[in-house]
N, C-alpha and C positions, 0 to 999 in steps of 0.2 A: 528459536523459530526458523522457518525456512522463507526465504525471499528469492524468488526466481531460482529455486533449486539450491540456493547457497545457504549454509548454516549461519545464522546471526545470533547474537545475544542481545536481548531487550532488557535494559536494567530496570525498567518500570512500566506498568500499563500506561498506554497513552492512546490518543486518538489517531485514526488513519490519516487525517489532515496533518497532524504534528510529525508523524512519522515520514510521510512523504516530503515534508519540507526538510527535515533532518537529513534525508537520503539525497536531497537535491532535485526532486521531481517538482514539476509544476502541476498541480492538481487538475487544472483545466484541460492538460494535454496527456492524461493517462487514463487507462482502464485498469480496474484492480478486480481480481478474483480472491476472495477470502474463504479459506477452507472449502473451495469448490463451489462457491456462490459469488456471482457478479455484485458488486457494491455500486449503487448509484451515486454519481458525483455529489448529489444533494445531500447524501448520508455521511460523507467522508468526515465531517466535523462531529458527528455523534456516534461513530462507529469506534468501539473500543478495541484495541489490539493488545494482545498479551504474548508472553514468550512461547506459549504453547501453539500459536496459530501458523498457518501456512499461507503466504501471500504470492500471487503472481501478478507482476506490474508491467503493463505494456505501454511504452510511450508512442505517441503519434508523431510522426516525422513528415514534415512537408517536403516538397522537391519536385523536380520534373525532369 
């Protein structure tokens, strides 16, 4: 699979929520594009991710 343009291997099918946690992201502070489509945060727990998918993950950062 591709995550932010970087090749990764996914050992098994998982949910987007579980993958984000595994990668160290806090789901409340990211936007995710899966295979060219934006995924609503409400659907992170029910969205299945496979090794054939392409993800773009953007983190929101506060500051000033």
